[in-house]
C-alpha positions as CSV (number, residue, x, y, z in Angstrom):
1,X,-21.8,-19.8,1.8
2,X,-20.8,-17.3,-1.5
3,X,-18.5,-15.1,-0.2
4,X,-17.3,-11.7,-1.5
5,X,-14.8,-9.1,-0.9
6,X,-14.2,-5.8,-1.6
7,X,-11.0,-3.8,-0.2
8,X,-10.3,-0.2,0.0
9,X,-6.9,1.3,0.5
10,X,-3.4,0.2,0.7
11,X,-1.2,-2.5,-0.2
12,X,-1.7,-4.2,3.4
13,X,-5.6,-4.0,2.9
14,X,-5.5,-6.1,-0.2
15,X,-2.8,-8.8,2.0
16,X,-5.0,-9.0,5.0
17,X,-8.0,-9.4,2.9
18,X,-7.0,-12.1,0.4
19,X,-5.5,-14.2,3.4
20,X,-9.1,-14.3,5.1
21,X,-10.6,-15.5,1.6
22,X,-7.8,-18.2,1.6
23,X,-9.1,-19.0,5.1
24,X,-12.7,-19.2,4.1
25,X,-12.2,-20.8,0.5
26,X,-10.5,-23.6,2.8
27,X,-12.8,-23.9,5.2
28,X,-15.6,-24.7,1.9
29,X,-16.9,-21.7,0.5
30,X,-17.2,-20.3,-2.9
31,X,-15.4,-16.9,-3.1
32,X,-17.6,-14.9,-5.4
33,X,-16.9,-11.5,-7.3
34,X,-17.7,-8.5,-5.3
35,X,-20.2,-7.5,-7.9
36,X,-22.1,-10.9,-7.9
37,X,-24.9,-12.1,-5.6
38,X,-23.5,-13.4,-2.4
39,X,-24.3,-14.5,1.1
40,X,-21.7,-12.7,3.1
41,X,-20.1,-9.2,1.7
42,X,-16.8,-8.5,3.5
43,X,-15.3,-4.8,3.2
44,X,-12.0,-4.2,4.5
45,X,-12.0,-0.3,4.8
46,X,-9.8,2.5,4.8
47,X,-9.2,5.9,6.7
48,X,-6.9,7.9,5.1
49,X,-8.7,10.5,3.9
50,X,-12.7,11.4,3.9
51,X,-13.2,10.0,0.5
52,X,-12.2,6.9,1.6
53,X,-14.4,6.9,4.3
54,X,-16.9,8.2,1.9
55,X,-16.1,4.9,-0.5
56,X,-16.4,2.6,2.2
57,X,-19.9,3.6,3.4
58,X,-20.6,3.8,-0.7
59,X,-19.7,-0.2,-1.1
60,X,-21.2,-0.8,2.4
61,X,-24.7,0.0,0.9
62,X,-24.0,-1.3,-2.7
63,X,-23.8,-4.5,-1.3
64,X,-27.0,-4.5,0.2
65,X,-28.3,-3.4,-3.0
66,X,-26.7,-6.6,-4.7
67,X,-28.5,-8.9,-1.8
68,X,-30.5,-7.1,1.1
69,X,-30.6,-10.8,2.7
70,X,-27.0,-11.0,2.5
71,X,-24.4,-10.4,6.0
72,X,-22.1,-7.5,5.8
73,X,-19.2,-7.9,7.7
74,X,-16.9,-4.2,7.8
75,X,-13.7,-4.8,8.9
76,X,-10.2,-2.4,9.1
77,X,-9.0,1.1,9.8
78,X,-12.7,2.5,9.2
79,X,-14.0,0.2,11.4
80,X,-11.8,1.7,14.4
81,X,-12.5,5.1,13.6
82,X,-16.0,5.3,12.5
83,X,-17.8,2.4,14.1
84,X,-20.7,5.2,15.1
85,X,-21.2,5.9,11.9
86,X,-21.3,2.7,10.6
87,X,-23.9,1.4,12.9
88,X,-26.3,3.9,11.5
89,X,-26.3,1.9,7.9
90,X,-29.2,-0.3,8.3
91,X,-28.5,-3.8,7.6
92,X,-24.7,-4.3,8.6
93,X,-24.2,-7.8,10.4
94,X,-20.8,-7.5,12.0
95,X,-17.9,-4.6,12.5
96,X,-15.0,-5.9,13.5
97,X,-11.9,-3.4,14.3
98,X,-8.0,-4.4,13.2
99,X,-7.3,-5.8,17.0
100,X,-10.7,-8.0,16.0
101,X,-11.2,-8.8,12.3
102,X,-8.8,-12.3,12.5
103,X,-11.6,-13.5,13.8
104,X,-13.5,-13.4,10.9
105,X,-13.2,-16.8,9.5
106,X,-14.0,-18.2,12.8
107,X,-17.0,-16.2,13.5
108,X,-18.6,-17.0,10.1
109,X,-17.5,-21.0,10.8
110,X,-19.7,-21.4,13.4
111,X,-22.5,-18.8,12.2
112,X,-22.6,-16.6,14.2
113,X,-22.6,-13.5,12.2
114,X,-25.5,-11.6,12.6
115,X,-25.1,-9.5,16.2
116,X,-21.7,-11.0,16.9
117,X,-20.4,-8.8,19.5
118,X,-16.2,-9.9,19.6
119,X,-15.2,-10.2,23.1
120,X,-12.2,-8.1,22.4
121,X,-14.5,-4.8,21.8
122,X,-11.4,-3.1,20.3
123,X,-9.7,-2.7,23.7
124,X,-6.8,-5.5,23.8
125,X,-3.4,-4.8,22.5
126,X,-3.2,-5.5,18.7
127,X,-1.5,-8.4,17.6
128,X,0.7,-9.2,14.7
129,X,-1.3,-11.2,12.5
130,X,0.4,-12.6,10.0
131,X,-1.2,-12.1,6.1
132,X,-0.4,-12.5,2.3
133,X,-2.3,-12.2,-0.9
134,X,-2.3,-14.8,-3.3
135,X,-5.0,-13.2,-5.8
136,X,-2.3,-13.1,-8.7
137,X,-0.3,-15.8,-10.1
138,X,2.5,-13.3,-10.7
139,X,2.7,-11.3,-7.5
140,X,1.8,-11.9,-4.1
141,X,1.6,-8.9,-1.1
142,X,3.1,-10.0,1.6
143,X,2.5,-8.5,5.3
144,X,5.4,-8.0,7.4
145,X,4.6,-5.0,9.5
146,X,1.7,-3.5,11.0
147,X,0.6,-0.3,13.1
148,X,3.0,2.8,13.7
149,X,4.7,4.6,16.6
150,X,5.3,7.9,14.7
151,X,1.8,9.6,14.6
152,X,2.5,12.3,12.2
153,X,-0.1,15.3,12.7
154,X,-1.9,14.4,9.8
155,X,-2.4,10.9,10.2
156,X,-4.8,8.2,12.1
157,X,-3.4,5.2,10.8
158,X,-1.9,4.7,14.8
159,X,-4.8,5.3,15.9
160,X,-6.9,3.3,13.2
161,X,-4.4,0.1,13.6
162,X,-2.2,0.8,17.0
163,X,1.7,0.9,17.9
164,X,4.2,-0.6,15.5
165,X,4.3,-4.6,15.5
166,X,6.1,-7.1,13.0
167,X,6.6,-10.8,12.2
168,X,9.6,-12.4,13.3
169,X,12.4,-13.2,10.6
170,X,11.4,-17.0,10.7
171,X,7.7,-16.1,10.6
172,X,7.9,-14.1,7.3
173,X,10.4,-16.2,5.9
174,X,7.8,-19.2,6.3
175,X,5.5,-17.0,4.6
176,X,7.1,-16.1,1.8
177,X,7.9,-19.6,1.4
178,X,3.9,-20.5,1.0
179,X,3.9,-17.5,-1.7
180,X,6.4,-19.5,-3.8
181,X,4.6,-22.4,-3.4
182,X,1.4,-20.5,-4.7
183,X,3.3,-19.8,-7.7
184,X,4.3,-16.2,-7.3
185,X,7.0,-15.0,-8.7
186,X,7.3,-11.9,-7.2
187,X,6.7,-10.5,-3.5
188,X,6.1,-7.0,-2.4
189,X,6.8,-6.5,0.9
190,X,4.0,-4.5,2.8
191,X,3.3,-2.7,6.1
192,X,2.4,0.3,7.9
193,X,5.8,1.6,8.6
194,X,8.0,-1.2,7.1
195,X,11.1,0.0,7.8
196,X,10.4,-0.7,12.0
197,X,10.6,-4.2,11.1
198,X,11.8,-6.1,14.1
199,X,12.4,-3.5,16.1
200,X,10.2,-4.5,19.1
201,X,11.7,-8.1,18.3
202,X,15.4,-7.4,18.7
203,X,15.8,-8.0,14.9
204,X,16.6,-6.1,12.0
205,X,14.7,-5.0,8.4
206,X,17.9,-5.4,6.7
207,X,18.2,-9.2,8.4
208,X,15.1,-10.4,7.0
209,X,16.1,-8.7,3.4
210,X,19.0,-10.9,3.4
211,X,17.1,-14.4,4.6
212,X,14.8,-13.4,2.0
213,X,17.1,-13.1,-0.9
214,X,18.2,-16.7,-0.1
215,X,14.7,-18.0,-1.4
216,X,15.4,-19.1,-4.9
217,X,11.7,-19.6,-6.2
218,X,11.2,-16.3,-5.4
219,X,12.6,-14.2,-8.5
220,X,11.8,-10.7,-7.2
221,X,10.9,-8.4,-4.5
222,X,9.9,-5.0,-3.6
223,X,9.7,-2.6,-0.8
224,X,6.2,-0.9,-1.0
225,X,6.9,1.9,1.2
226,X,10.3,2.9,3.5
227,X,10.5,6.3,5.3
228,X,13.8,8.1,4.2
229,X,15.0,8.0,8.0
230,X,14.9,4.4,8.0
231,X,15.9,3.2,4.5
232,X,19.7,3.3,5.1
233,X,22.9,3.5,3.0
234,X,23.1,-0.4,4.4
235,X,19.7,-1.0,2.8
236,X,20.6,0.7,-0.4
237,X,24.0,-0.8,-1.3
238,X,22.2,-4.6,-0.1
239,X,19.3,-3.6,-2.8
240,X,22.1,-2.5,-5.3
241,X,24.1,-6.1,-5.1
242,X,21.4,-8.2,-4.5
243,X,20.0,-11.4,-6.2
244,X,16.3,-10.5,-6.2
245,X,15.5,-7.0,-4.7
246,X,14.4,-4.4,-7.4
247,X,15.8,-1.1,-8.0
248,X,12.2,0.9,-7.2
249,X,11.9,2.5,-4.0
250,X,8.6,4.1,-2.5
251,X,9.8,6.8,-0.1
252,X,7.2,8.9,1.6
253,X,8.7,12.9,1.5
254,X,4.8,14.9,2.4
255,X,6.1,17.8,2.5
256,X,9.1,19.7,0.4
257,X,9.4,22.4,3.0
258,X,11.5,21.8,6.9
259,X,9.0,24.1,8.3
260,X,6.1,22.1,7.4
261,X,8.0,18.7,8.0
262,X,8.3,20.0,11.6
263,X,4.7,20.7,11.5
264,X,4.2,17.4,10.5
265,X,6.2,15.7,13.2
266,X,7.9,13.8,10.4
267,X,11.4,12.1,11.1
268,X,13.5,13.7,8.6
269,X,14.4,17.3,7.0
270,X,14.7,17.8,3.1
271,X,18.5,17.5,3.6
272,X,18.3,13.7,4.8
273,X,15.7,13.2,2.0
274,X,17.7,14.9,-0.7
275,X,20.6,12.5,0.5
276,X,18.7,9.3,0.4
277,X,17.6,10.0,-2.8
278,X,20.8,11.1,-4.1
279,X,22.9,8.1,-2.6
280,X,20.1,5.6,-4.8
281,X,20.7,7.5,-8.0
282,X,24.6,7.0,-7.4
283,X,24.3,3.3,-6.6
284,X,21.6,2.4,-9.1
285,X,20.8,5.1,-11.7
286,X,18.1,3.4,-13.4
287,X,16.1,2.9,-10.1
288,X,12.5,4.1,-9.9
289,X,11.7,6.4,-7.0
290,X,8.3,7.0,-6.1
291,X,7.6,9.9,-3.4
292,X,3.7,10.2,-1.4
293,X,3.4,14.3,-1.1
294,X,0.4,16.2,0.5
295,X,-1.0,19.1,-0.4
296,X,-2.5,22.0,1.8
297,X,-2.0,20.4,4.9
298,X,-3.2,23.2,7.8
299,X,-0.1,25.6,8.3
300,X,1.5,25.5,5.0
301,X,1.4,28.8,3.6
302,X,2.1,30.0,-0.2
303,X,5.8,30.2,0.4
304,X,5.6,26.5,1.7
305,X,4.1,25.3,-1.0
306,X,6.6,27.3,-3.1
307,X,9.6,25.5,-1.4
308,X,7.9,22.3,-1.9
309,X,7.5,22.6,-5.7
310,X,11.2,24.0,-6.1
311,X,12.5,21.0,-3.7
312,X,10.4,18.7,-6.0
313,X,11.5,19.7,-9.2
314,X,15.2,19.4,-8.2
315,X,14.7,15.8,-6.7
316,X,15.8,12.9,-9.5
317,X,12.3,11.3,-8.7
318,X,10.2,9.0,-11.0
319,X,6.6,10.0,-10.0
320,X,4.6,11.3,-7.1
321,X,1.4,10.1,-5.2
322,X,-0.5,13.4,-4.5
323,X,-2.9,13.4,-1.5
324,X,-5.0,16.7,-0.6
325,X,-5.2,17.1,2.7
326,X,-7.8,15.6,4.6
327,X,-8.9,16.4,8.2
328,X,-8.8,13.2,10.5
329,X,-10.4,13.2,13.8
330,X,-8.4,13.0,16.7
331,X,-5.5,14.3,14.7
332,X,-3.0,17.3,15.7
333,X,-3.3,18.7,12.6
334,X,-6.8,20.0,13.0
335,X,-5.3,22.4,15.7
336,X,-2.5,24.0,13.1
337,X,-3.3,27.6,11.8
338,X,-3.5,29.1,9.1
339,X,-6.3,26.7,8.2
340,X,-6.0,25.8,4.5
341,X,-9.6,26.2,2.3
342,X,-10.3,23.2,0.3
343,X,-10.1,25.2,-3.0
344,X,-6.2,25.9,-1.9
345,X,-5.8,22.4,-1.3
346,X,-7.0,21.2,-5.1
347,X,-5.3,24.1,-7.2
348,X,-1.9,23.1,-5.0
349,X,-2.8,18.9,-5.9
350,X,-3.2,20.0,-9.5
351,X,0.0,21.8,-9.8
352,X,1.6,18.6,-7.8
353,X,0.5,16.2,-10.3
354,X,1.6,18.5,-13.2
355,X,5.3,18.0,-11.8
356,X,4.4,14.2,-11.5
357,X,3.5,13.9,-15.1
358,X,6.2,15.4,-16.1
359,X,8.6,13.2,-14.3
360,X,7.0,10.4,-15.2
361,X,7.4,11.0,-18.7
362,X,11.3,11.9,-18.3
363,X,11.8,8.9,-16.2
364,X,10.4,6.5,-19.2
365,X,12.0,8.8,-21.7
366,X,15.4,8.4,-20.2
367,X,14.5,4.2,-20.4
368,X,13.7,4.1,-23.8
369,X,16.3,1.9,-25.9
370,X,17.4,-0.3,-22.8
371,X,16.6,-3.8,-22.4
372,X,15.3,-4.8,-19.0
373,X,13.6,-8.0,-17.4
374,X,9.8,-7.6,-17.3
375,X,7.3,-10.3,-15.6
376,X,4.6,-10.8,-17.6
377,X,0.7,-10.7,-15.9
378,X,-2.3,-13.1,-16.4
379,X,-4.7,-10.5,-17.2
380,X,-6.1,-9.9,-21.2
381,X,-6.2,-6.2,-21.8
382,X,-7.9,-6.3,-25.6
383,X,-5.3,-8.7,-26.8
384,X,-2.9,-7.1,-25.1
385,X,-1.1,-8.1,-22.0
386,X,1.3,-6.2,-19.3
387,X,4.4,-6.6,-17.2
388,X,6.6,-4.9,-15.2
389,X,10.1,-4.0,-15.6
390,X,12.5,-4.5,-12.4
391,X,12.3,-0.6,-12.2
392,X,8.8,-0.4,-12.5
393,X,8.0,0.3,-16.1
394,X,5.0,-1.0,-17.5
395,X,5.4,-2.7,-20.5
396,X,2.5,-4.0,-23.6
397,X,2.7,-6.9,-25.9
398,X,0.2,-9.1,-27.8
399,X,-1.1,-11.4,-25.0
400,X,0.8,-14.9,-25.0
401,X,-0.6,-17.4,-22.6
402,X,2.8,-19.1,-22.7
403,X,4.1,-16.0,-21.1
404,X,2.6,-15.7,-18.3
405,X,4.3,-15.5,-14.9
406,X,7.4,-15.8,-16.8
407,X,10.2,-13.3,-16.8
408,X,11.4,-12.3,-20.6
409,X,14.4,-9.2,-21.2
410,X,12.7,-6.3,-23.5
411,X,13.4,-3.4,-24.8
412,X,11.7,-0.5,-24.0
413,X,10.3,1.2,-26.4
414,X,7.9,4.6,-27.0
415,X,5.7,2.2,-28.4
416,X,5.6,-0.6,-25.6
417,X,6.0,1.9,-22.5
418,X,3.1,2.5,-21.0
419,X,3.7,6.5,-19.5
420,X,0.2,6.9,-17.7
421,X,0.2,7.3,-14.3
422,X,-2.5,4.5,-13.3
423,X,0.6,2.3,-13.8
424,X,1.9,3.6,-10.4
425,X,-1.0,2.9,-8.3
């Protein structure tokens, strides 16, 4: 059959979708573009914001418009938290939550997709399901961890994905070798709370990094996101001297005010966050450092927000991922006061986006004239090809098919650097 997939949300979702499609292709199915007519549409969903859920519902309806006779399988986080909403959309054949979605290739293989109800029914304890993406020749996303034990007050992901669990070091290394065999030169390590890798197995994240660094075929690694209380000085020191781990860090902040961090039930304060950022810059002066930030959570006053802005302006961050607060069902933040109205959230979000734009421009400007290794990608952008430096600056040059999936040293200029936040997504 012809199978199409659409993925919303995080890099972890993309890795999982790709892994499912690999299994279906091995079974003889043909993978087609999501905008083409298909026999089966798979929608891997996100529940991190209300907007993400709306995009999920729109994607379901789009698939049904493209082929009303197709089977539509909805999987992932919104399938956990919004099953009742999805069931109201006429034409959905199958809903699999995060404890069930690994069953999808077998369900399709047995021709049981219409009306199939998994025996788990969402009540079994989720196990770790390995996954890695193979959609791009140059870069692979490798899932090493899933779930979260932190239960931050604004977040529904622990509800949707369950408790923290991870691969073993040997399993993760084996998957990385498969990525290498598939031609990937760079691997992005993904998870919900990546730094908790191994905690339930008696292993350590830093030991995984050491083992991955030994795989000579993989030239570059990035850690997609790691909590500030979990990125230790040992990890930063290792990155600074490693063969393949890159000077690029994504460290969630969420608020630059200790009172708000307590409301959020975060596991650090602004002092620890600053220490981590400054230690990175001490060891890796040209490192790119991104931070997640939430605008307008309930309980955040104007004074709190001013503290966040002041804190951000004093940190050597490279850019921000800004999210307006979105109410998530069954989360503790719903009870926090004072409640922040939508207009205030948007206004604060705009101010944070402005800070982010300034930081990105300053970071790129600081790299002008420096020579960095660039991994060139396969897409042709109107005669141009793009590539990322080790410290995550996107460069462009005339398209040359011989350079695809190769690493060259390039001098960063104002002409070849793409200083646009779109490249950070």
